[in-house]
C-alpha positions in Angstrom: -60.5 37.3 172.4 -63.3 37.5 175.1 -65.2 34.4 175.8 -68.5 34.9 177.9 -68.6 30.9 178.5 -65.0 30.9 180.0 -65.0 28.2 182.2 -61.9 29.5 184.1 -62.5 30.8 188.1 -60.9 33.9 189.4 -60.2 33.4 193.0 -59.5 37.4 193.7 -62.2 39.7 193.5 -60.0 42.7 194.4 -56.5 43.7 192.8 -53.6 45.3 194.5 -53.7 49.1 194.3 -50.6 50.6 192.3 -47.5 50.1 194.1 -49.1 48.0 197.0 -48.7 44.1 197.2 -50.9 41.3 198.0 -49.8 37.9 199.1 -51.3 35.1 196.9 -49.4 32.3 198.4 -46.4 31.8 201.2 -44.0 34.3 200.4 -45.6 35.3 197.0 -46.7 38.7 196.4 -48.9 40.1 193.5 -48.6 43.9 192.5 -49.9 45.7 189.7 -48.3 48.9 187.8 -50.1 51.2 185.4 -49.7 50.9 181.6 -50.7 54.0 179.1 -52.8 52.3 176.8 -56.4 50.6 176.7 -54.9 48.0 178.8 -54.1 49.7 181.6 -51.9 47.6 184.2 -49.4 44.9 184.2 -49.4 42.4 186.8 -45.7 42.1 188.6 -44.6 39.6 191.3 -42.2 39.6 194.0 -40.9 36.2 195.6 -39.5 36.3 199.2 -36.3 34.9 199.6 -34.5 34.4 202.9 -32.3 37.1 202.7 -34.1 39.4 199.9 -36.4 39.8 197.2 -36.8 38.4 193.7 -38.7 40.8 191.2 -40.6 39.0 188.0 -41.3 41.6 185.3 -40.4 45.6 185.9 -43.2 47.3 184.3 -43.1 50.3 181.7 -40.4 52.8 181.3 -41.3 56.5 182.6 -41.2 58.2 186.0 -44.7 57.1 187.0 -43.6 53.5 187.2 -40.3 54.4 188.6 -42.0 56.5 191.5 -44.0 53.7 192.4 -41.3 51.3 192.6 -39.4 53.7 195.1 -42.3 53.9 197.3 -42.8 50.0 197.1 -39.0 49.9 198.2 -39.8 52.1 201.3 -42.7 50.4 202.5 -43.3 46.8 201.0 -40.1 45.1 201.6 -39.8 44.9 205.2 -36.2 46.0 205.4 -34.8 43.2 202.7 -33.2 44.3 199.5 -34.2 43.2 196.1 -31.3 40.8 195.1 -32.4 39.4 191.8 -34.8 40.8 188.9 -36.3 38.5 186.3 -37.7 39.5 183.0 -40.1 36.9 181.7 -39.6 38.2 178.1 -38.2 41.2 176.0 -41.3 43.4 175.6 -40.9 46.9 177.0 -43.7 46.6 179.9 -41.9 43.7 181.2 -38.4 45.2 180.9 -38.8 48.9 181.3 -37.6 49.4 184.7 -35.2 46.7 184.9 -32.2 48.6 184.2 -33.3 51.1 187.3 -34.2 48.2 189.6 -31.0 46.5 189.0 -28.8 49.5 189.2 -30.4 50.8 192.3 -29.8 47.6 194.2 -26.7 46.1 192.2 -29.0 43.1 191.5 -28.3 40.9 188.8 -30.8 40.4 185.7 -31.9 37.0 184.7 -33.2 36.5 181.4 -33.3 34.1 178.9 -30.5 34.3 176.1 -33.0 35.1 173.0 -35.2 37.5 175.0 -32.0 39.6 176.3 -30.3 40.2 172.8 -33.7 40.7 171.4 -34.7 43.2 173.9 -31.5 45.1 173.0 -32.1 44.7 169.3 -35.6 46.2 170.0 -34.2 49.2 172.1 -31.8 50.0 169.1 -34.8 49.9 166.4 -36.8 52.1 168.6 -34.0 54.5 168.6 -32.9 54.4 165.3 -36.7 54.6 163.7 -37.4 53.7 160.2 -35.0 51.5 158.1 -35.4 50.2 154.4 -36.2 46.7 155.6 -39.1 48.5 157.4 -40.3 50.1 154.7 -40.0 47.0 152.3 -42.0 45.0 155.1 -45.0 47.3 154.9 -45.2 48.1 151.4 -45.1 44.2 150.8 -48.1 43.6 153.1 -50.0 46.6 151.2 -49.3 49.8 153.0 -48.8 53.1 151.4 -46.3 55.5 151.9 -48.2 57.9 154.1 -48.5 55.5 156.8 -44.7 54.8 156.7 -44.3 58.8 157.2 -47.0 58.5 160.2 -45.0 55.9 161.7 -41.8 57.6 161.3 -43.1 60.7 163.0 -45.2 59.2 165.6 -44.0 58.1 169.2 -45.0 54.8 170.8 -45.9 54.9 174.4 -43.1 52.2 174.7 -40.0 54.4 173.4 -37.5 55.1 175.8 -36.8 58.7 177.4 -33.7 60.1 178.3 -33.8 59.9 181.8 -34.6 56.0 181.5 -32.0 53.7 182.7 -31.2 51.0 179.7 -31.4 47.4 180.1 -28.5 46.1 182.4 -25.2 45.2 180.2 -24.9 42.0 181.7 -27.4 39.2 182.5 -27.6 35.7 184.0 -28.8 33.2 181.7 -32.1 31.1 182.4 -33.2 28.1 180.2 -35.5 25.5 179.8 -35.5 23.1 182.5 -33.3 25.3 184.8 -34.3 25.2 188.7 -34.2 28.6 190.8 -34.3 28.3 194.5 -36.2 31.0 196.0 -36.7 31.0 199.8 -38.1 27.6 200.8 -39.3 27.0 197.3 -38.1 25.7 193.8 -39.2 27.3 190.7 -38.8 25.6 187.3 -38.2 27.4 184.2 -40.5 26.5 181.4 -39.9 28.5 178.1 -42.2 28.8 175.2 -42.4 30.8 171.9 -44.1 32.8 169.5 -45.1 36.1 171.5 -41.4 36.4 171.9 -38.7 34.0 171.2 -37.5 32.2 174.6 -40.3 33.4 177.0 -39.9 32.3 180.3 -42.5 31.0 182.7 -42.0 30.1 186.3 -43.8 26.8 187.9 -43.6 26.2 191.8 -45.0 22.3 192.1 -44.9 22.9 195.8 -47.1 25.9 196.0 -49.1 25.1 192.8 -48.5 28.3 191.1 -47.4 29.2 187.5 -46.1 32.7 186.9 -47.0 32.7 183.1 -46.0 36.2 181.8 -47.8 36.7 178.6 -47.3 33.2 177.5 -50.8 32.4 179.2 -53.6 34.9 179.3 -56.9 34.4 180.6 -59.0 36.9 178.9 -57.1 38.3 175.9 -54.8 36.6 173.6 -51.3 37.7 173.2 -50.2 39.2 170.2 -48.1 36.8 167.8 -46.7 38.5 165.2 -44.3 38.6 162.0 -42.0 41.6 162.4 -40.2 43.8 160.2 -36.8 42.7 161.8 -37.7 39.0 160.9 -39.8 39.4 157.9 -40.1 35.8 156.9 -40.6 34.1 160.4 -43.1 31.8 161.4 -43.8 32.5 165.0 -47.5 31.0 164.9 -46.2 27.6 164.8 -43.8 28.0 167.7 -46.9 29.5 170.0 -49.2 26.4 169.2 -46.4 23.8 169.8 -45.4 26.0 173.0 -49.2 25.5 174.3 -49.4 21.7 173.5 -46.1 21.5 175.5 -47.6 23.3 178.4 -50.7 21.1 178.3 -48.5 18.3 179.1 -46.6 19.6 181.6 -49.1 21.4 183.7 -51.8 20.1 186.3 -55.1 21.7 185.8 -55.4 22.6 189.5 -52.7 25.4 189.7 -53.1 28.9 190.2 -51.8 30.8 187.2 -50.4 34.3 187.7 -50.3 36.1 184.3 -49.1 39.4 183.5 -52.3 40.9 182.4 -56.2 40.3 183.4 -56.8 38.5 186.9 -55.3 35.6 188.4 -57.0 32.4 187.5 -57.5 28.5 187.5 -58.1 26.3 184.7 -54.8 26.3 182.5 -55.9 23.3 180.6 -59.1 24.8 179.4 -57.3 28.1 178.6 -54.6 26.5 176.7 -57.2 24.8 174.6 -59.1 27.9 174.0 -55.8 29.8 172.9 -55.2 26.9 170.6 -58.7 26.7 169.0 -58.8 30.5 168.5 -55.7 30.5 166.3 -57.0 27.5 164.2 -60.0 29.4 164.0 -58.5 32.6 162.6 -56.5 30.4 160.1 -59.6 28.8 158.9 -61.3 32.3 158.3 -58.4 33.9 156.2 -58.2 30.6 154.1 -61.7 30.9 153.3 -61.0 34.5 152.4 -58.4 33.9 150.2 -60.0 32.0 147.2 -58.9 34.5 145.3 -55.5 36.4 145.8 -55.4 39.2 148.8 -53.1 41.6 150.1 -52.4 41.2 154.1 -53.7 44.6 154.5 -57.1 43.7 153.0 -57.9 40.9 155.2 -57.6 42.9 158.6 -61.2 43.4 158.6 -62.0 39.9 158.9 -59.9 39.7 162.2 -60.8 42.8 163.7 -64.0 45.0 164.0 -62.4 48.6 164.4 -60.5 50.4 161.7 -56.8 50.1 162.7 -54.5 53.1 162.9 -50.9 54.0 163.5 -49.5 51.2 165.9 -52.6 49.0 166.0 -52.4 48.7 162.3 -48.7 47.6 163.2 -49.5 44.9 165.5 -52.7 44.0 163.4 -50.8 43.4 160.1 -48.0 41.3 162.4 -50.7 39.2 163.6 -52.2 38.4 160.2 -49.2 37.9 158.3 -48.0 35.5 161.0 -51.5 33.4 160.5 -50.6 33.4 156.9 -47.0 32.3 157.2 -48.3 29.2 159.3 -50.8 28.3 156.5 -48.1 28.6 154.0 -46.1 25.7 156.0 -49.3 23.7 156.0 -49.2 24.3 152.7 -52.8 25.6 152.7 -51.7 29.2 151.2 -49.4 30.2 148.3 -47.8 33.7 148.3 -46.6 35.7 145.2 -45.1 38.8 144.8 -46.7 41.3 142.2 -45.7 44.8 141.9 -43.7 44.8 145.2 -46.7 43.6 147.2 -47.5 39.9 148.3 -50.6 38.5 147.2 -51.9 35.5 149.5 -54.3 32.6 147.7 -55.6 29.5 149.4 -54.5 26.1 147.5 -55.9 23.3 149.8 -58.2 21.2 148.0 -59.8 20.4 151.2 -61.0 23.6 152.1 -64.5 23.3 151.0 -65.2 20.3 153.0 -63.3 22.1 156.0 -65.0 25.7 155.5 -67.5 27.1 158.0 -67.8 30.6 157.6 -71.1 30.8 159.5 -69.5 29.4 162.5 -66.5 31.4 163.2 -65.8 33.6 166.5 -66.5 37.5 166.5 -63.5 39.4 165.0 -61.5 41.1 167.9 -62.1 44.4 168.3 -58.3 45.5 167.9 -55.1 43.7 168.4 -54.0 44.0 171.8 -50.5 45.2 172.6 -49.0 42.6 174.6 
């Protein structure tokens, strides 16, 4: 979602070159690494400690990012080692170089419990390919077998290569409310979920900074999806509840350091925008389910572009997440007919709430973050 009336402010006109750093607060350095997709970068951060550095998120797998890290090790660390690696959550653009950096420096990995083990499950699933559970998930969403064959034969940019180092076999657990001492600063661990199961954000009250990962992005909305690994999950409830939690905890004058897009001020406005966006999408789906609908047939209401391959996978997951949230609110019912789920609006208050002419424009396509 892009909002041209966005009230957020962006203090930095320039961005760091790949493999270079830019200091944005005392001891806090911003860097970017490339991504092989339309969203072509990820923001990573280095926190300077008294005797070494903390890496926050690591970039995607592959030699391009690894070589940039090697250059950064040589030129940007001022003779101090990396002594710990934090991954905000499980997704491969955040964990892809964690094994390499941890092994290179013998630096421990810090993650939340759910994110660490979900990352290991995801890695196994990507290596093993399709399963009957995955096939059933897509068939029940209205997908035909040709798409399943395409998914089995295709290759995602996120899939590991043989030379990539696996996620470290041990980790140090972070949990909500923990406090990390890094250099002269204390960082509070605040967790959210929905985009991933136990996403870590880091808040430094003294520096007025939040490292938000993918939990709060300024321009796009993070993917909130039902996955084949948990086909009856309701992640959007957790996403909305997390944003309400962050609204209560965070002052509006902090600088937000997100994983994508630009650093920004205006966290309270952005949190409300994200809540409003998903509420709008759910009402739109309700209005278009007055007769029973397959999930696949609802995608044109949410996305402008025809979705194919992995964008279809992401779009379906988002659509089903919104439908499951509506089911939890008793506004949609789901029935299984001929192995396909059909969704129908059942809330008698819908005619009074409907506003079909006032919805946001559909997104171009789902973002793979």
